[in-house]
C-alpha positions, 0 to 999 in steps of 0.5 A: 294314181292310187288306182287303174283298172281296164279290164274284161272278164267272163265267168258263167256265161256274164261278161264284164268290161269295167274301167276304174281311177281312183287318185283317192276318197271313195269310189263307188260302184253303183247299180242294179243287182247283177249289173257286175259290182261284186265280181268287179270287187272279186276281180280288184281283191285278187278272187278272180282273175279276169280274162284281158286287161290291168288292174295298177293299184297305188303303183303296184300293177297287180294284174296284167294280161299281156304281162303275163302277172297276175299278183296273189290276194295276200300280196295286194296290199289290201283289206278286204270288207265281204257283204258277210264280215266272215269273223272267225267265230271261234274268236272275241272280237279282240282277237278277230281284229288283231288278225290283221296285224302281221301274225309276230303281233295277233295279241288281243291287248296289241295297242293297235287293236286296242285304238281301233276297237276304240276307234270303230266304238267297240271297245267294251265289246273286246271280249264278246264274241261274233255270235253276241253282237249284232249286224252292225256290230259285227260289221265294225269288226270286220272294218276294223280287221281290214284296217288293222293291215294297213292297206292301202287299198279298202274294198268294201262289198255292200258292206251294210246290206246284212244290217238293220236300217236303223243301224245303217247310218250310225255304221256308215258315220263310223266308217266314213270317218276312220278313212278320213282319219287313216287316209285309205283309199276305198271302192265302195259297193253299193245299190242304195243312193243315200250310201253313195251319196254319204259315202261316194268322192266319186261314183260309177255307173255300171249297167248290165256288165258294163261301165258306163259313166263315172262322175262324182254322184249328187250329180250322177245320179241327179242326172238319171234315174234309178231302175230296179228290176228284179223277177216278182214272186209275189204281188199282194195290194192293199189300201194303194200300197204294194208288197211285192216278193223279189229274189232277192228281198222284198219292196213297199211302196205306192202300188200306182209306182210299183210296174209289173209285166211279165212277172218282172219288176220296174220300179223308177226311183227318183233321187231326194233333193237333200243328203238328210 
């Protein structure tokens, strides 16, 4: 078992109960914002400590409340890509990727750095600084740096959120090829059905701080409607369309499909019939 986790966590009044297993491929943590997905990733990474339970990664127990085990992040042999890439602004692309290597090999011309830059389609940007890159390019650099660690497990927390829609599909394809090439299992946090279907081999559904179902992405998502909730700050209608401003962004669509009550939005999104 590459990943086995069963733990509870309480943080800032939020209670989380998560159960996860992974034998290989990509495990998607799916559900609406605020359901506990990112907090679960933080626990797997060792950034927060659960209250009770256990986490095992590649046969290593990295957390066990009964045994008093809490392995620090640096010793968990994981790669971690947060939503906002966290690249070093004062290092160029090649130097950022090299930072994932052992200290004695942190050179921009190391063969592994060169190979990863080519694989992630970044060779032409090796000398560029992060500030000059697009969102998709920055995230590909973050992927390359995480892969340089040669992780036993890759953790991806909403990695496409900062990328414009036009660039997401390309970056998803590049990431999928890299994961398959390196045979690295991954845990991906998303609330986007398209990402879950394109990248996921297995899916765990989160609702209100609990894992409530697990299975294949297509079978699980096809068996239910996906509900997205959020507080509505403003609603503007024009010609049958509505634009709703939420705390985390904007939702646009047919006015008849966007229902608001007591200042809250409840949007039901049916799963598409195909994966195109």
